[in-house]
N, C-alpha and C positions, 0 to 999 in steps of 0.2 A: 382644617384638619385637626381632629381631636388628638389629645395626648396619647391615646391608646392606638391610634391609627399608625400602622407601620409605614416607614418610608418606602416609596416605590423603588424597585430594584433599578440599579444603574444599567443603562443599555450595554449590551455586550460589545466589546471592542473587537473588530475583525482582526484576524491574524494577518501577518505580512503577506503570505502568498495570495490570500484572498483579495487584499487591496491591490497587489501587483497585477493580478489577473484582470481586474476591472480597468486599471490604468492602461494595460497593454491593449485591451480591446478597443480603445479609442485610437483610431489611426491618425494621430496628430502630427503628420508630416509637416515640416516647416512650410509656412505660408497658408496652411489650412486652418480652419477654425478649431480652437481648443475649448470652446465654451461648454460643450457637453461634459468634457473632462472636469472642468472647474465646477460645474453644477454637482457632479458626483462628489468631488472633494468637499465642497461647502456643505453638501448634505450630510457628510460625516462630522464636520467640524462645528457647524453652528448649533446643532442640538446639544453639544457638549459645552456650550457657553464660550466657545472660542470666537473672538472677534475677527471678522473677515471683511476685506475691502478689495474691490477690483479697480484696476487701472487699465482702461480699454484702449485699444488701438484707434487710430483716427477713423477707420471705417466701421468700428464696432464689431468686427468679425472675430477678433482675438482679444485676449486680456491677460494681464498679470494678476496674480493673487497675492495679497499680503495678509497673513493670518497671525494673530497674537493671543497668547494666554499668559496669565499672571498679571501682576500690577501694571498699570499704565505708567509710562515714564521712561527715562533713559536707562542705559545699561542693558545687561543681558546679552543674548546671542540670537543671531538670525541664521537659520539653516536655509541655504539657497540652492535651487535646482531648476532646470528647465524641463518642460514637458513636451517639447517638439522632438521629433525623431527624423532620421535621414530616410530617404525613399528605399523601397525594396525592389522596385522595378529593375530587371536585368540581373537579379541575384538568384542563385539556384538554392532556394530553401527546401529542406526536406520536410517541413511542417508549416502550418499556418503561422505566418509571422505575427498576426494580431490575435492569436489565441495562446494563452500561456500553457506550456506543457512542461512536465517535469520528468527527469530521468537521471539516475546515478548521482543524485545530489546537486543537479543543475536545473535551473529554471530558464526555459528557452522562450524567446519572443523578441520582437523588435523593441528596443529600448530597455531591455532587462538590465544591461550593463550601463548603457548611456542614455538616460540615467533615471529611469522610472523605478529601478530597484531601490535607489536611495530615497526617492520620493515616497515610496510605500513605507519604508522604515520611518521616515521623518513624520509622515501623517500619523502613524500609530504612536510615535513618541509625543506628538502634540496631544493626542487623545488621552494618553496616560498622564501627561503633565497637567492637563486641565483638572485632574482629580487630586492634585497636590497643592499645598499652600506655598506657592512660589514667592520668594522675596525679590526676585529679579525676573523680568519677562523672557519668554521664549517666543520667537517669531519664525514663521515659515514663509519664504518667498518663492513663488512658482512663476517662472517667466516663459515667454514664447519666442520663437525664431532665434534661439541661441545658435543653432547650427549654421546659420547663414550670416554670422557676424555679430552675435549678441545684440540684435536689433531691438527686441521687444522690451528688455529690462530697462532701457534708458528712460522711457516715460515714467515708469514707477520711481526710478531713482531721482529724477528731476523733481517729482512731487515730494518725496521724502526729504530731499535736501532742503526744502523750504520749511521743514518742521523743526522745532527746537529739540525734540527728543529723538534719539537714535540709539541703536544697539552699541555695545562696546566691542563686539567681535562678530565677524561673518565667517561661517564655515560653508564652503562650496562643496557639495557632495559628489563631484565627478569621481569616476572610478580610479582609485590609486592603490587598490589592494589594502586599504585602511592604513596606508603610510601617510605621514604628514608631508604635504608638498607646500613649500614656501614661495614658489615662483613658477612663472611660465613666461614665454616670450610674448611681446606685443605683435600685432598683425595689422598690416595695411593691405587691403585688396584694391588693386588699381587697374586701369584700362589705358592702353596706349592706342590711339587712333592715328594711323598713318594715311595721309592724304596725298595721292598722286594724280596722274592724268591718264584716263582710259584711252584706248586706241585699238586698232586691229593688230593682232599678233604678228601678221606678216610685216608690219611696220613698227615692230616693238621698240626699236631705238628712238622713234619719234614720240614715244609716250613715256610715262614715268610709272613704273610698276610698284604699286603700294606693297605688294607681298615682298618684293625685294627690300624695300625700306624696313618692313617688319623683321625680315631675316637679319638685317644689319643691326637693328635694335636688340634683337635677341643675342647676337654676338657680343655687343657691347655690355649687355646685362651679365652675360656669362663671364666676361672679363672682370667686371666689378665683383662678382661672386668669388672669383679666384683670388682677388686681392683681399677680400674680407677673410677668406679661409686661411690665407697665407700670413697676413700681417695685421688683421683687424683685431678688435677687442675680443676677449675670450671669457667665458664663464663655464668652468669645467663641471658645474652642477648639471649641465645638460648633456644628453647623448651626442648632439651636434653642438659643440661649444661656441659657435659663432653665429652671427646673423646670416640668414639665408635669403636668397632671391630665387624665384621660381616662376616660370611661365607655364600656365596650365592649359590655356586655350588660345588657338590662332584661327581667325576667321577672315576669309577674303576670297574674291574671285567668284565668277558665275559660269564661265565657259572657257575652254582651253584656248579658243581663238580670240579672246578679249583680254587685253592688258588691264588688270584690275586697278581701279582708282581708289580703293579703300581696303585697308587691312586693320583688323582690331586684334589686339593682344591682351588677354587677361593675365595679370601677373600679381605676385604678392611679395611682401617683405615680412619676414618673421625676425624681429630684432631682439637681441638681448638688451638688458637695461642700460649698458654702457654706450649703446649706439642710438643716435637720434634718427628716427625714420624720416623726419622732414629734411634732414641734411642729406640723406641718401636719395630722396626724391629730387632734391635740388640738383645733385650730381647727375642723376639719370635724365633730368630735363635738359641739362647742358649737352649730354650725349644726343638727345633727341634733336636738339637744334643743330648740332654738328652734322647729323644725317641729312636734314632737310635743306640747310642753307646753301650747299653747293648747287642745288637744282633750281634755286629760286629765280635765277635770271631767265631760264627757259619756261619754268612752270611756277608762276607767282603763288599759286595755291599750295605749293609743297610745304608740308608741315607734319610734325608728329606731336600730338597733344596728349598729355598725361592727366587723367582725372581719377580722383579717389572714388571707389565704389562703396567701401565700408572699411571698418577697422575698429580695433579695441586696444586699450593700453595693456602693457605687460603687468606682471605682478612680481614684486621683489621684497617680500617680508623678511626682515632679518631673522636668521636662525636662532638668535639669542633673545628674541622678543618674548615678553612675558606670556603672550598668547600661546606661543609654542610650548613653553614649559607647562602651561595649564592643560593644553590638549594632550600632551604626553602623559600627564598624570591621569587624565580621564581615560586614556587608552590603556594605562597600566604598562606602558612600554616606553623605553628610551631609545628606540631605533633612530639612527641618523635621519634627518630630514632629506627630502628629495626635491627635485624640480621636474616638471612634466613638460612633454613636448607639445601637448595640445593647449589651446586657449580656453579661457572661461570668462564668466562675467565678473570674476573676482577683482580684476584690475579696475573695472568700472565702479564697483562698490567702494574700493579704496579711494579712487579719484573723486567720486561725487560725494561720498559721505565721510571720507576721512577715517575709515575703519581699518584696523588690522584685519587681514584676510588670510585664511589658510584653506587649502584644498585637501579634502580627506573624504573618501567614500568607498563603498563596497564594489568589488569587481575589478576588472582590468580592461583598459582601453583596447588591448589586443583583441578582445572579443567583440568590441563595438564596431558598428558600420559594416558588418559582414553577414553572410548567410548564417542561419542558425546561431544568432547572437544569444549569449547566455550569461547568467551570473550564478555563482555558487551559493547554495543555501548557507554554507558556513560563513561566507562573507557577509550576508545579510544578518546572520546571528551576531557576528562580531560588531557590526555597526549598531544593531539594536542595543547591545550591552553598553556600548560607548555612549549612546544617546541617553540611556537610563542613568549612567553615571553623570552625564552632563546635566540632566534634569535635577539630580540630587544636589549638584553644586549650586544650581539656581535656587533650589529650595533652601539651602543653608545660607546663601547670600554672602558667603565669606571669601570668594575667589576674587583677588584684586583685579585679575584680567577681565572680569565681567562687570566691574563697577563703571559708572559713568565717567567718561574721560574729563569732563568739565562742564561748562554751562550748556554745551550742546549747540553752539553757534554754527554758523555756516561752515561747510567743509572748505578746506583750503583750495584755492584755485590751482 
């Protein structure tokens, strides 16, 4: 290129609604492939010089994306979000859930609030950041299968934990109305399998009804819940300030005239930081044995087995952490921090990489997971302004909260 040849114009950066429209059009319901969505995102990021790396699922049908701009090395910020959405079947939508529509300052579509709205803002922020001389890196993490237990992100975090360089702060962009959330409860999803003895219902006393065993387990679980509510540990930062136990699914029986030999109960524990879920599971296992043991002389196979299906750790970042003060300055607001009822991958980022984690994103979870889900344009605008201020801090490189925490060794166990 000669000295007189003008520089080629920079490619136009799409506006947030345009990016969001494309993201919504991919029906990335949990367990379905998200590869076409990632191809679209990489098609925006790679031409801007943004480094992109995928971490694929075992079957290759899904993947996480880790994208970076700015200098290589430790420090800086990772913006984290998931691209999977909950199903729309059985919901009464008044519009196509996978085609973005706008009305009265709201953007409608599955995932607009939870949480493709944030991803659209974050993608645009990455494109803008790539045109600045950052002194600290900005990363974007897009994960899959978050809605079914934060399953997808784990493989990416395992790989990142083996690397010496890692960010200094993680911001999970779940919808908080752009309030800073410092915590959420942990979750364990479990299954109790009650094994009895089948028989003809006319001779029911000669059999062992597994559904009856399941009902007794539910009664004991409800009693444990009452104890936790009445005298257990409390955290008044939550709307429900104690650990909760909940049965969501009960399966068993095939015909009215057959005593069922199997009953399955899907239940969960959502624990505050002060409660150890393993200790709660141990107590419930004692209850399970107390249910089965009296029947074992007549029915040696009688048992109630508890197995974990999935789970993720809670998040409990101190409200006076430097990261909180930094993000408050970025937002230009000193509103009190909050804690959220829903879970995120934030606890895993903290557990696996040793990072301080905050949850802050556009929209409100009250609009998520329901027909005609939406996010307000004003919330996206507020988020965009915040990420612009965040990028400016990375360009200045002066924020202590964004500096490398040390040598970048392995995260604590």
